[in-house]
N, C-alpha and C positions, 0 to 999 in steps of 0.2 A: 314617705311611704313607697313601696315599690323599687328602691335602689337595687341595682344587679351586685351581686355579692362579689368582692367584700368591702363595696364602699361603705360608708359611714357618714352621721350628720354630727355635728357638733352643735350641739342643743343651745349652747350658750352664746357662740358668735356665728353660727349660721353657715360655717364651712364644711363642704361634702369632701371627703378625701378618701384615699385607698387607692389601691392597684387592680385596675379591671381584670378579671381573669377570664372572661370571653367577650367576643363580639357580637354585637346586637345593638338594635334601638329599643329603647325603655321609654316609658311613660311614668314619670316620678311626680308623685302629689307632693308640690313643696308649700309650707305653711309658716307664717310670722304670726305671734301672738304678742300683745300687751292686754293692760287692765281693761281694756274696754271691749276686747273680744279678738278674733282670728281672721287675717286674710291669707286665699291660698290660690294657686293656681299648678298648671301642669307644666312640667318642663319635658320636653322631649331630647332625651341623653342617647347619642349615637355613639357607641364603642368601636372603632375601626379596629379591623385586625392589625397585629404587628405587619411591618413591611416583609415582603418574601425573603427569603433565604434560598439562592440557588443550589440545589444537592445534585445537580447530573455531574457527571465526569467532565475534567477540564481538559482534557486532551483528547483526540480522536484523530483516526485515519482514515482517508478516501484514495480513491485512484482515479488519476484523471479518465475520464472518457467511459467511467462506470458509474450507475446511480447511485447514490450516496441518501442516508437517512439518519437523523440525530435529533432527539427529544431534549428542549431545554424543561428541566422539572425545579419545581421549588416549592417551599414550605409556604403555608398561610394562605392557601386558596388564591393564587394569583388571577386576575381577570384577563390581563393581557401579558406578551410575551414581546421580543426584538432582539434583533441581533446585526449589529454593525461590524462591517469589515469583513462580508463573507466575500470568498472569492467567485470569479465570476463563474456563471451557469449554477449557483445555489442562491435560495430565497426562503424566508422564513414565513412560516403561518402565525401571524400574530395572534390567533386564537388558541389554536392546539399547542404551539410552542415547536412545532416540526420543523427543521432545517432539511431541505430536501433540494433535488436536483442532480445534476452530473457535471462534475467539475470539468472545466475546460484545459486547464493546465496544472503542471505539477509546480507544488511549492509549500511554504509553509505561511500560516496568517494566523493575528491574534485578534481573535473575534469577540467583541464586547457583547455578551449576553446580559440581557434584562427582565426582570418580571418585575408587573404591576400590579396592586391592589388598593383598594380604599386608603389604607395606612403608608402606602410610598412605594417606593422601588429599591428592588435588590438587584446589585449587578457582579458579573464575574468576567474573567476571561479565558475564553477557549483558545487552546492552542491547535489548532486544525494542520494536519499534514496531508497535502495531496500527494501521493506517489506517482511516479510514471507508470502506464503499462507496462506489463509484463512483456521482455524483450521479443522479439520478433527477428528470426535470423535472415542474414540476407545473401550470405557469401554462397559460392559455387557448391552443387550437390555433387559433383564429381571431381575427380584429380587422378593423375597419374604420378607414379614415382617409379623410381630402378634402383634394384638392389645395389648397395655398395656407392650409391652417389646421394649426396646430399639433397633433402628435401624440405620445404617450407610451403605452409599453406596457412591462411589466417583467417579464423572465425570472426565475421564481423555482423553486428545485430543492431537494430534501431533500440530505443527508448533506455539509452545510458547504462549497458550493463555494468556490474562490478565486478562479477567474477565469469571466468568460461571453462568449462571441461569438454573431453572428449574421452570416449569408452571405445575399446575394441580396436584399438590402434594397433598396428604390427610392430613386430619386435624392434628396437632401434629408435622409434619415433616417441616423443611425449610433447604435452601441450603447457605451455605459459599459462597460468591461470588468470593473472593479471591483464595479460594484453591479448592472450585467443591465440597466439603464434603457436601452430605444430610444427616442430623442427626435429633434424636428427638424420640419421643415415638408416635407411631400413635393413634387415639382413636377412628377409625372408620374401619370397613373392608370394604371391597370390592376390584373390579379390575381396577385399576388407569392407564390413559394414561398420561404419564410425558411426557413433551417435554424439551428436555434437550438442552442448547446451549453454546459453547464456542466462546470466541471473542477475536480477536488481531486487532493490526493497520490496517489490510487488511479488514478484513470481520468477516463472524460469520458464524460458521458451527453446525448444528443441528442434531437430531437424536430423537427416540421417544422411553422411557423407559416402558414396561409394568410391571406395579408394581402389584403383588399381597398381599394385606394384609388381613390375615386369622384372625378369632374371637380368643378371648380366648377360648382354650380349657373348653369342659363341665365341671361343678361342680355338681356332684350327691346331689339333695336334698332331696330327698325321705328317708324313714325311713331305718335305716340299721337292724333294728329286727323286725319280724313279727311273727305273731302265724297263723297256720293253723290246722284245724282237719280233721283227716283221715276221708274219704267217704264223705266229704262235698266240695261244689264246693270251689275253692278260685281265688279271685282277687287280683292282686297289680299292681299298676303302677309306672314304673321307673319315675323319675323327676328330670330335671336338669337344671340349669341354662346356658347361653351363647348360646340360639340357637342350641340345638343339632338336625341334622338332621336324626340320625340312632340311635335305641338302640340295646341291646345286653345283 
């Protein structure tokens, strides 16, 4: 008597059988009878829960140098957790199942997660990808060029950029998104604010390039030989192409 549902006893053989439906500890009164009478005692029957089954996500992404948090979760009321193979900078709280910290370097790790209760241990593999921080641009923030003259400038940045971009370029220049090279032959003069960017799997870093494109140097177009008369007022205008701003 006192068996947990749905266990039953075979009165002829004394075998108690069945599939326990719930965990717990039960005091079961057991007895055996013959023609002379009955003997009895108490059986303490402990039904352990099923081993945990991990049900948290099996892939996660972090960023090097940025705080990270991930919770191991599992069915069947685990009493403790663990994680083996964590990248440097991360630790696991064995009571709550939280993996936390600041990853020190980029890379991909296969982390063995575990959750344990009285019934056993459940395991799963977490693929943890630590991306580098967003790029930080390091190329010069000012440059000069001349209309009609080939121009080259390379965007540089830390943290392994995958692509580059530049917006606000003057006509005649373009950017190679793979190498970060800005090249071409500018066709207009002026002072341009060009927004440079570099992008990786984490994000985008930006800065502003002040690009000064000078006009083509003047070409004198006035006559190279003239005649004056002694004692007679003389006038001659220097003329030149390409917008000169002063003469001498």
